[in-house]
The first five atom37 places (N, CA, C, CB, O) and aatype in JSON, in Angstrom:
{
  "aatype": [12, 2, 3, 10, 0, 9, 16, 10, 3, 1, 0, 9, 10, 10, 16, 10, 0, 1, 0, 7, 7, 14, 8, 16, 0, 10, 16, 19, 2, 18, 10, 17, 1, 1, 10, 16, 2, 0, 7, 7, 0, 7, 14, 15, 17, 1, 5, 19, 0, 2, 16, 19, 16, 1, 10, 6, 1, 5, 7, 18, 9, 6, 16, 10, 19, 3, 6, 5, 19, 15, 6, 3, 4, 8, 14, 10, 13, 15, 10, 16, 7, 0, 7, 1, 0, 10, 0, 8, 5, 15, 5, 5, 1, 1, 14, 12, 7, 10, 6, 6, 13, 1, 8, 7, 6, 1, 0],
  "atom_mask": [
    [1, 1, 1, 1, 1],
    [1, 1, 1, 1, 1],
    [1, 1, 1, 1, 1],
    [1, 1, 1, 1, 1],
    [1, 1, 1, 1, 1],
    [1, 1, 1, 1, 1],
    [1, 1, 1, 1, 1],
    [1, 1, 1, 1, 1],
    [1, 1, 1, 1, 1],
    [1, 1, 1, 1, 1],
    [1, 1, 1, 1, 1],
    [1, 1, 1, 1, 1],
    [1, 1, 1, 1, 1],
    [1, 1, 1, 1, 1],
    [1, 1, 1, 1, 1],
    [1, 1, 1, 1, 1],
    [1, 1, 1, 1, 1],
    [1, 1, 1, 1, 1],
    [1, 1, 1, 1, 1],
    [1, 1, 1, 0, 1],
    [1, 1, 1, 0, 1],
    [1, 1, 1, 1, 1],
    [1, 1, 1, 1, 1],
    [1, 1, 1, 1, 1],
    [1, 1, 1, 1, 1],
    [1, 1, 1, 1, 1],
    [1, 1, 1, 1, 1],
    [1, 1, 1, 1, 1],
    [1, 1, 1, 1, 1],
    [1, 1, 1, 1, 1],
    [1, 1, 1, 1, 1],
    [1, 1, 1, 1, 1],
    [1, 1, 1, 1, 1],
    [1, 1, 1, 1, 1],
    [1, 1, 1, 1, 1],
    [1, 1, 1, 1, 1],
    [1, 1, 1, 1, 1],
    [1, 1, 1, 1, 1],
    [1, 1, 1, 0, 1],
    [1, 1, 1, 0, 1],
    [1, 1, 1, 1, 1],
    [1, 1, 1, 0, 1],
    [1, 1, 1, 1, 1],
    [1, 1, 1, 1, 1],
    [1, 1, 1, 1, 1],
    [1, 1, 1, 1, 1],
    [1, 1, 1, 1, 1],
    [1, 1, 1, 1, 1],
    [1, 1, 1, 1, 1],
    [1, 1, 1, 1, 1],
    [1, 1, 1, 1, 1],
    [1, 1, 1, 1, 1],
    [1, 1, 1, 1, 1],
    [1, 1, 1, 1, 1],
    [1, 1, 1, 1, 1],
    [1, 1, 1, 1, 1],
    [1, 1, 1, 1, 1],
    [1, 1, 1, 1, 1],
    [1, 1, 1, 0, 1],
    [1, 1, 1, 1, 1],
    [1, 1, 1, 1, 1],
    [1, 1, 1, 1, 1],
    [1, 1, 1, 1, 1],
    [1, 1, 1, 1, 1],
    [1, 1, 1, 1, 1],
    [1, 1, 1, 1, 1],
    [1, 1, 1, 1, 1],
    [1, 1, 1, 1, 1],
    [1, 1, 1, 1, 1],
    [1, 1, 1, 1, 1],
    [1, 1, 1, 1, 1],
    [1, 1, 1, 1, 1],
    [1, 1, 1, 1, 1],
    [1, 1, 1, 1, 1],
    [1, 1, 1, 1, 1],
    [1, 1, 1, 1, 1],
    [1, 1, 1, 1, 1],
    [1, 1, 1, 1, 1],
    [1, 1, 1, 1, 1],
    [1, 1, 1, 1, 1],
    [1, 1, 1, 0, 1],
    [1, 1, 1, 1, 1],
    [1, 1, 1, 0, 1],
    [1, 1, 1, 1, 1],
    [1, 1, 1, 1, 1],
    [1, 1, 1, 1, 1],
    [1, 1, 1, 1, 1],
    [1, 1, 1, 1, 1],
    [1, 1, 1, 1, 1],
    [1, 1, 1, 1, 1],
    [1, 1, 1, 1, 1],
    [1, 1, 1, 1, 1],
    [1, 1, 1, 1, 1],
    [1, 1, 1, 1, 1],
    [1, 1, 1, 1, 1],
    [1, 1, 1, 1, 1],
    [1, 1, 1, 0, 1],
    [1, 1, 1, 1, 1],
    [1, 1, 1, 1, 1],
    [1, 1, 1, 1, 1],
    [1, 1, 1, 1, 1],
    [1, 1, 1, 1, 1],
    [1, 1, 1, 1, 1],
    [1, 1, 1, 0, 1],
    [1, 1, 1, 1, 1],
    [1, 1, 1, 1, 1],
    [1, 1, 1, 1, 1]
  ],
  "atom_positions": [
    [[2.27, 13.87, 7.27], [1.1, 13.05, 7.56], [0.76, 13.03, 9.06], [1.34, 11.62, 7.06], [1.66, 12.97, 9.91]],
    [[-0.48, 13.08, 9.36], [-0.94, 12.95, 10.73], [-0.52, 11.6, 11.27], [-2.47, 13.13, 10.83], [-0.84, 10.59, 10.65]],
    [[0.18, 11.53, 12.38], [0.71, 10.27, 12.89], [-0.37, 9.28, 13.3], [1.6, 10.52, 14.05], [-0.1, 8.08, 13.36]],
    [[-1.57, 9.72, 13.57], [-2.59, 8.81, 14.02], [-3.57, 8.37, 12.9], [-3.36, 9.45, 15.14], [-4.27, 7.37, 13.06]],
    [[-3.61, 9.1, 11.82], [-4.55, 8.78, 10.76], [-4.03, 7.65, 9.89], [-4.83, 10.01, 9.92], [-2.85, 7.65, 9.53]],
    [[-4.87, 6.7, 9.55], [-4.51, 5.68, 8.57], [-5.11, 6.12, 7.25], [-5.01, 4.23, 8.99], [-6.27, 5.84, 6.94]],
    [[-4.31, 6.82, 6.49], [-4.71, 7.33, 5.18], [-4.46, 6.26, 4.15], [-3.95, 8.64, 4.82], [-3.91, 5.21, 4.47]],
    [[-4.84, 6.51, 2.92], [-4.57, 5.57, 1.84], [-3.07, 5.35, 1.68], [-5.18, 6.08, 0.53], [-2.63, 4.23, 1.41]],
    [[-2.28, 6.39, 1.86], [-0.84, 6.26, 1.79], [-0.33, 5.22, 2.78], [-0.17, 7.59, 2.05], [0.41, 4.3, 2.44]],
    [[-0.74, 5.41, 4.01], [-0.25, 4.49, 5.05], [-0.86, 3.09, 4.91], [-0.56, 5.05, 6.45], [-0.21, 2.1, 5.25]],
    [[-2.08, 3.0, 4.43], [-2.7, 1.69, 4.2], [-1.9, 0.92, 3.16], [-4.17, 1.85, 3.74], [-1.7, -0.28, 3.31]],
    [[-1.46, 1.58, 2.12], [-0.63, 0.93, 1.08], [0.69, 0.48, 1.7], [-0.37, 1.9, -0.12], [1.12, -0.65, 1.48]],
    [[1.32, 1.34, 2.45], [2.61, 0.98, 3.1], [2.43, -0.2, 4.04], [3.19, 2.19, 3.87], [3.27, -1.1, 4.06]],
    [[1.36, -0.2, 4.84], [1.09, -1.31, 5.75], [0.81, -2.6, 5.0], [-0.08, -0.98, 6.64], [1.25, -3.67, 5.43]],
    [[0.11, -2.52, 3.91], [-0.21, -3.71, 3.11], [1.06, -4.29, 2.55], [-1.19, -3.39, 1.96], [1.24, -5.51, 2.57]],
    [[1.95, -3.45, 2.05], [3.23, -3.94, 1.55], [4.07, -4.54, 2.68], [4.0, -2.8, 0.86], [4.72, -5.57, 2.5]],
    [[4.06, -3.89, 3.82], [4.84, -4.39, 4.97], [4.36, -5.76, 5.44], [4.78, -3.4, 6.13], [5.15, -6.62, 5.83]],
    [[3.05, -5.95, 5.4], [2.49, -7.21, 5.88], [2.59, -8.33, 4.85], [1.07, -7.02, 6.27], [2.35, -9.49, 5.17]],
    [[2.94, -7.98, 3.64], [3.0, -8.98, 2.56], [4.17, -9.94, 2.73], [3.12, -8.29, 1.2], [4.13, -11.06, 2.22]],
    [[5.2, -9.53, 3.43], [6.33, -10.42, 3.6], [7.6, -9.64, 3.87], [0.0, 0.0, 0.0], [7.57, -8.56, 4.45]],
    [[8.7, -10.2, 3.45], [10.0, -9.63, 3.71], [10.3, -8.4, 2.86], [0.0, 0.0, 0.0], [9.44, -7.94, 2.11]],
    [[11.52, -7.88, 2.98], [11.89, -6.65, 2.28], [11.92, -6.77, 0.75], [13.22, -6.21, 2.77], [11.91, -5.76, 0.05]],
    [[11.95, -8.0, 0.25], [11.99, -8.18, -1.21], [10.64, -8.63, -1.76], [13.05, -9.19, -1.58], [10.54, -9.0, -2.93]],
    [[9.6, -8.59, -0.93], [8.25, -8.93, -1.39], [7.71, -7.73, -2.16], [7.3, -9.32, -0.2], [7.85, -6.59, -1.72]],
    [[7.11, -7.99, -3.3], [6.61, -6.91, -4.12], [5.19, -7.26, -4.6], [7.55, -6.66, -5.33], [4.85, -8.41, -4.84]],
    [[4.38, -6.21, -4.71], [2.97, -6.39, -5.11], [2.61, -5.44, -6.24], [2.01, -6.17, -3.91], [3.2, -4.37, -6.36]],
    [[1.66, -5.83, -7.06], [1.14, -4.98, -8.11], [0.1, -4.01, -7.57], [0.55, -5.83, -9.24], [-0.43, -4.21, -6.47]],
    [[-0.2, -2.97, -8.34], [-1.25, -2.04, -7.96], [-2.57, -2.78, -7.85], [-1.36, -0.88, -8.98], [-3.35, -2.53, -6.92]],
    [[-2.85, -3.69, -8.78], [-4.1, -4.44, -8.74], [-4.24, -5.25, -7.47], [-4.2, -5.36, -9.93], [-5.32, -5.31, -6.89]],
    [[-3.15, -5.89, -7.02], [-3.2, -6.67, -5.78], [-3.47, -5.74, -4.59], [-1.88, -7.44, -5.58], [-4.3, -6.04, -3.73]],
    [[-2.75, -4.6, -4.56], [-2.94, -3.62, -3.47], [-4.39, -3.17, -3.44], [-1.99, -2.38, -3.66], [-5.02, -3.13, -2.38]],
    [[-4.9, -2.84, -4.58], [-6.31, -2.37, -4.66], [-7.27, -3.41, -4.11], [-6.68, -2.03, -6.13], [-8.17, -3.09, -3.34]],
    [[-7.08, -4.65, -4.5], [-7.97, -5.74, -4.01], [-7.84, -5.89, -2.48], [-7.62, -7.11, -4.73], [-8.84, -6.13, -1.81]],
    [[-6.66, -5.76, -1.93], [-6.43, -5.91, -0.47], [-7.04, -4.75, 0.3], [-4.91, -6.0, -0.17], [-7.38, -4.91, 1.48]],
    [[-7.2, -3.58, -0.33], [-7.72, -2.4, 0.33], [-9.21, -2.21, 0.18], [-7.03, -1.21, -0.17], [-9.79, -1.28, 0.73]],
    [[-9.82, -3.1, -0.58], [-11.26, -3.07, -0.81], [-11.91, -4.16, 0.02], [-11.6, -3.26, -2.32], [-11.46, -5.31, 0.0]],
    [[-12.94, -3.83, 0.75], [-13.56, -4.85, 1.6], [-14.5, -5.78, 0.81], [-14.34, -4.18, 2.73], [-14.71, -5.59, -0.39]],
    [[-15.03, -6.76, 1.48], [-15.88, -7.76, 0.8], [-17.12, -7.14, 0.16], [-16.3, -8.83, 1.77], [-17.65, -7.68, -0.81]],
    [[-17.56, -6.03, 0.7], [-18.74, -5.34, 0.15], [-18.4, -4.44, -1.02], [0.0, 0.0, 0.0], [-19.29, -3.8, -1.58]],
    [[-17.12, -4.37, -1.39], [-16.72, -3.55, -2.52], [-16.38, -2.12, -2.18], [0.0, 0.0, 0.0], [-16.05, -1.34, -3.07]],
    [[-16.45, -1.76, -0.9], [-16.14, -0.4, -0.48], [-14.64, -0.25, -0.34], [-16.84, -0.05, 0.85], [-13.94, -1.17, 0.09]],
    [[-14.16, 0.89, -0.71], [-12.73, 1.16, -0.59], [-12.31, 2.15, -1.68], [0.0, 0.0, 0.0], [-13.14, 2.69, -2.41]],
    [[-11.03, 2.38, -1.79], [-10.53, 3.32, -2.79], [-10.71, 2.74, -4.19], [-9.03, 3.65, -2.53], [-10.78, 1.53, -4.38]],
    [[-10.78, 3.63, -5.15], [-10.82, 3.16, -6.55], [-9.44, 2.69, -6.99], [-11.32, 4.3, -7.49], [-8.43, 3.04, -6.39]],
    [[-9.41, 1.9, -8.04], [-8.12, 1.42, -8.58], [-7.24, 2.62, -8.93], [-8.33, 0.51, -9.86], [-6.04, 2.61, -8.66]],
    [[-7.85, 3.67, -9.53], [-7.1, 4.85, -9.93], [-6.52, 5.56, -8.72], [-7.99, 5.81, -10.74], [-5.38, 6.04, -8.78]],
    [[-7.26, 5.65, -7.62], [-6.74, 6.27, -6.39], [-5.51, 5.52, -5.89], [-7.82, 6.29, -5.29], [-4.51, 6.13, -5.5]],
    [[-5.6, 4.19, -5.92], [-4.45, 3.39, -5.46], [-3.27, 3.61, -6.38], [-4.81, 1.88, -5.4], [-2.15, 3.81, -5.91]],
    [[-3.49, 3.57, -7.7], [-2.41, 3.77, -8.67], [-1.74, 5.15, -8.49], [-2.96, 3.63, -10.1], [-0.51, 5.26, -8.5]],
    [[-2.56, 6.18, -8.34], [-2.01, 7.53, -8.14], [-1.21, 7.63, -6.85], [-3.13, 8.57, -8.14], [-0.16, 8.26, -6.82]],
    [[-1.69, 7.02, -5.8], [-0.99, 7.07, -4.52], [0.3, 6.29, -4.59], [-1.88, 6.54, -3.39], [1.31, 6.73, -4.03]],
    [[0.31, 5.14, -5.26], [1.53, 4.37, -5.44], [2.57, 5.2, -6.19], [1.24, 3.06, -6.18], [3.75, 5.22, -5.82]],
    [[2.14, 5.88, -7.24], [3.07, 6.71, -8.03], [3.66, 7.8, -7.12], [2.34, 7.36, -9.26], [4.87, 8.03, -7.14]],
    [[2.81, 8.45, -6.32], [3.29, 9.49, -5.42], [4.26, 8.97, -4.38], [2.13, 10.15, -4.72], [5.3, 9.58, -4.11]],
    [[3.92, 7.8, -3.8], [4.79, 7.21, -2.79], [6.15, 6.82, -3.37], [4.13, 5.99, -2.18], [7.17, 6.88, -2.69]],
    [[6.12, 6.42, -4.64], [7.39, 6.06, -5.3], [8.21, 7.34, -5.51], [7.12, 5.34, -6.68], [9.42, 7.32, -5.28]],
    [[7.59, 8.44, -5.94], [8.31, 9.68, -6.1], [8.87, 10.21, -4.78], [7.41, 10.71, -6.72], [9.93, 10.85, -4.75]],
    [[8.15, 9.94, -3.7], [8.59, 10.41, -2.37], [9.65, 9.5, -1.76], [7.4, 10.5, -1.42], [10.21, 9.83, -0.72]],
    [[9.92, 8.37, -2.38], [10.99, 7.48, -1.91], [10.54, 6.44, -0.89], [0.0, 0.0, 0.0], [11.39, 5.82, -0.25]],
    [[9.21, 6.22, -0.73], [8.73, 5.23, 0.22], [8.58, 3.84, -0.38], [7.42, 5.67, 0.78], [8.65, 2.84, 0.34]],
    [[8.37, 3.77, -1.67], [8.31, 2.51, -2.36], [9.11, 2.56, -3.65], [6.86, 2.12, -2.65], [9.44, 3.64, -4.14]],
    [[9.43, 1.4, -4.2], [10.21, 1.34, -5.42], [9.72, 0.18, -6.27], [11.7, 1.2, -5.12], [9.13, -0.78, -5.77]],
    [[9.97, 0.27, -7.56], [9.65, -0.81, -8.46], [10.79, -1.82, -8.43], [9.42, -0.28, -9.89], [11.94, -1.47, -8.7]],
    [[10.5, -3.07, -8.1], [11.51, -4.08, -8.11], [11.71, -4.7, -9.47], [11.18, -5.13, -7.14], [12.84, -4.89, -9.92]],
    [[10.62, -5.01, -10.12], [10.69, -5.68, -11.41], [9.29, -5.54, -12.07], [11.11, -7.22, -11.25], [8.31, -5.23, -11.4]],
    [[9.25, -5.75, -13.34], [7.96, -5.77, -14.05], [7.55, -7.23, -14.27], [8.04, -4.99, -15.42], [8.33, -8.04, -14.76]],
    [[6.31, -7.53, -13.91], [5.75, -8.86, -14.13], [5.06, -8.88, -15.48], [4.77, -9.26, -12.99], [4.24, -8.01, -15.77]],
    [[5.39, -9.85, -16.31], [4.76, -9.94, -17.63], [3.5, -10.79, -17.53], [5.73, -10.53, -18.67], [3.56, -11.95, -17.1]],
    [[2.38, -10.22, -17.92], [1.09, -10.92, -17.92], [0.55, -10.77, -19.34], [0.06, -10.33, -16.83], [0.1, -9.7, -19.73]],
    [[0.6, -11.86, -20.11], [0.28, -11.83, -21.55], [1.15, -10.78, -22.21], [-1.24, -11.52, -21.78], [2.38, -10.88, -22.2]],
    [[0.52, -9.76, -22.79], [1.29, -8.72, -23.45], [1.48, -7.49, -22.55], [0.6, -8.31, -24.74], [2.11, -6.52, -22.97]],
    [[0.96, -7.52, -21.35], [1.06, -6.4, -20.44], [2.17, -6.58, -19.42], [-0.23, -6.19, -19.73], [2.48, -7.69, -18.99]],
    [[2.76, -5.42, -19.05], [3.75, -5.4, -17.98], [3.09, -4.79, -16.75], [5.04, -4.61, -18.39], [2.44, -3.75, -16.84]],
    [[3.26, -5.45, -15.6], [2.72, -4.95, -14.34], [3.88, -4.76, -13.39], [1.65, -5.92, -13.73], [4.52, -5.72, -12.97]],
    [[4.17, -3.49, -13.03], [5.26, -3.27, -12.09], [4.95, -3.87, -10.73], [5.55, -1.78, -11.94], [3.81, -3.82, -10.27]],
    [[5.97, -4.42, -10.09], [5.84, -4.95, -8.76], [6.54, -3.96, -7.83], [6.44, -6.41, -8.65], [7.72, -3.64, -8.0]],
    [[5.78, -3.47, -6.82], [6.27, -2.47, -5.92], [6.66, -3.04, -4.56], [5.26, -1.41, -5.75], [6.0, -3.95, -4.05]],
    [[7.7, -2.5, -3.98], [8.2, -2.95, -2.69], [8.56, -1.72, -1.85], [9.44, -3.88, -2.86], [8.75, -0.62, -2.38]],
    [[8.64, -1.91, -0.56], [9.0, -0.82, 0.36], [10.49, -0.51, 0.28], [8.62, -1.18, 1.8], [11.3, -1.41, 0.09]],
    [[10.83, 0.74, 0.42], [12.22, 1.14, 0.63], [12.45, 1.16, 2.16], [12.53, 2.57, -0.04], [11.52, 0.91, 2.93]],
    [[13.63, 1.45, 2.57], [13.91, 1.58, 4.0], [13.05, 2.63, 4.66], [0.0, 0.0, 0.0], [12.56, 2.42, 5.77]],
    [[12.86, 3.78, 4.0], [12.02, 4.85, 4.53], [10.56, 4.39, 4.6], [12.14, 6.13, 3.66], [9.86, 4.71, 5.57]],
    [[10.09, 3.64, 3.62], [8.74, 3.12, 3.61], [8.51, 2.11, 4.74], [0.0, 0.0, 0.0], [7.47, 2.12, 5.39]],
    [[9.5, 1.23, 4.96], [9.4, 0.27, 6.07], [9.32, 1.0, 7.4], [10.61, -0.69, 6.07], [8.53, 0.63, 8.26]],
    [[10.14, 2.05, 7.57], [10.12, 2.81, 8.81], [8.78, 3.49, 9.06], [11.22, 3.86, 8.8], [8.27, 3.46, 10.18]],
    [[8.19, 4.09, 8.01], [6.91, 4.76, 8.15], [5.78, 3.73, 8.42], [6.61, 5.59, 6.88], [4.87, 3.99, 9.2]],
    [[5.86, 2.57, 7.75], [4.87, 1.5, 7.98], [4.98, 0.99, 9.41], [5.08, 0.33, 6.97], [3.96, 0.77, 10.07]],
    [[6.18, 0.81, 9.9], [6.4, 0.35, 11.27], [5.86, 1.35, 12.26], [7.9, 0.1, 11.54], [5.19, 0.99, 13.23]],
    [[6.16, 2.64, 12.01], [5.64, 3.7, 12.91], [4.11, 3.71, 12.91], [6.18, 5.09, 12.47], [3.5, 3.86, 13.97]],
    [[3.51, 3.56, 11.75], [2.05, 3.56, 11.67], [1.46, 2.36, 12.41], [1.59, 3.55, 10.19], [0.45, 2.47, 13.1]],
    [[2.1, 1.21, 12.25], [1.61, 0.01, 12.92], [1.71, 0.12, 14.43], [2.39, -1.2, 12.45], [0.82, -0.35, 15.15]],
    [[2.75, 0.73, 14.93], [2.9, 0.88, 16.39], [1.92, 1.88, 16.95], [4.31, 1.3, 16.74], [1.41, 1.69, 18.06]],
    [[1.63, 2.94, 16.21], [0.7, 3.97, 16.73], [-0.75, 3.54, 16.6], [0.89, 5.3, 15.98], [-1.57, 3.88, 17.45]],
    [[-1.07, 2.79, 15.55], [-2.45, 2.32, 15.34], [-2.41, 0.86, 14.93], [-3.19, 3.19, 14.26], [-2.53, 0.57, 13.74]],
    [[-2.26, -0.07, 15.87], [-2.16, -1.49, 15.53], [-3.29, -2.02, 14.7], [-2.06, -2.29, 16.75], [-3.09, -2.92, 13.88]],
    [[-4.48, -1.5, 14.89], [-5.68, -1.99, 14.13], [-6.05, -1.05, 12.99], [-6.91, -2.15, 15.08], [-7.12, -1.17, 12.4]],
    [[-5.17, -0.12, 12.68], [-5.46, 0.92, 11.69], [-5.8, 0.37, 10.32], [0.0, 0.0, 0.0], [-6.76, 0.83, 9.7]],
    [[-5.04, -0.61, 9.84], [-5.32, -1.13, 8.52], [-6.69, -1.81, 8.47], [-4.23, -2.11, 8.11], [-7.42, -1.67, 7.49]],
    [[-7.03, -2.54, 9.51], [-8.36, -3.18, 9.55], [-9.47, -2.12, 9.61], [-8.47, -4.14, 10.79], [-10.52, -2.28, 8.99]],
    [[-9.22, -1.05, 10.34], [-10.2, 0.04, 10.39], [-10.35, 0.67, 9.02], [-9.78, 1.12, 11.43], [-11.47, 0.98, 8.6]],
    [[-9.23, 0.86, 8.31], [-9.3, 1.41, 6.96], [-10.12, 0.55, 6.05], [-7.91, 1.57, 6.4], [-10.96, 1.05, 5.29]],
    [[-9.89, -0.76, 6.11], [-10.64, -1.68, 5.23], [-12.13, -1.7, 5.54], [-10.08, -3.09, 5.36], [-12.94, -1.98, 4.65]],
    [[-12.5, -1.42, 6.78], [-13.92, -1.42, 7.15], [-14.55, -0.03, 7.03], [-14.09, -1.93, 8.58], [-15.66, 0.2, 7.52]],
    [[-13.86, 0.86, 6.4], [-14.46, 2.16, 6.11], [-14.27, 3.24, 7.13], [0.0, 0.0, 0.0], [-14.85, 4.32, 7.01]],
    [[-13.46, 2.97, 8.15], [-13.2, 3.98, 9.2], [-11.95, 4.75, 8.79], [-13.01, 3.32, 10.64], [-10.89, 4.56, 9.38]],
    [[-12.07, 5.63, 7.78], [-10.94, 6.34, 7.21], [-10.81, 7.75, 7.8], [-11.08, 6.42, 5.71], [-11.76, 8.35, 8.29]],
    [[-9.6, 8.22, 7.72], [-9.31, 9.6, 8.2], [-9.81, 10.59, 7.16], [-7.78, 9.82, 8.47], [-9.68, 11.8, 7.35]]
  ]
}
């Protein structure tokens, strides 16, 4: 990944990092809503879901638990050590990168 670009991958990692401590976990739906601005611009739900799946395969995030909502299970994703390191690196190189991503200034 380009160290200066705030891609969807890094935006997801930064959103998870800002959500709280190492055991904080979020659903794909929550991530999608956080990455979409008030005007509705942003990645599609499917783009977020696909990126989360890829980040999990790459070892940057992991499923902590499944949240039961009615009859549906919603996995809750959290950062791994490697994901926290990459999110921290991204935050240091582009402190306003996540805000830029949300406002449509994407790489």
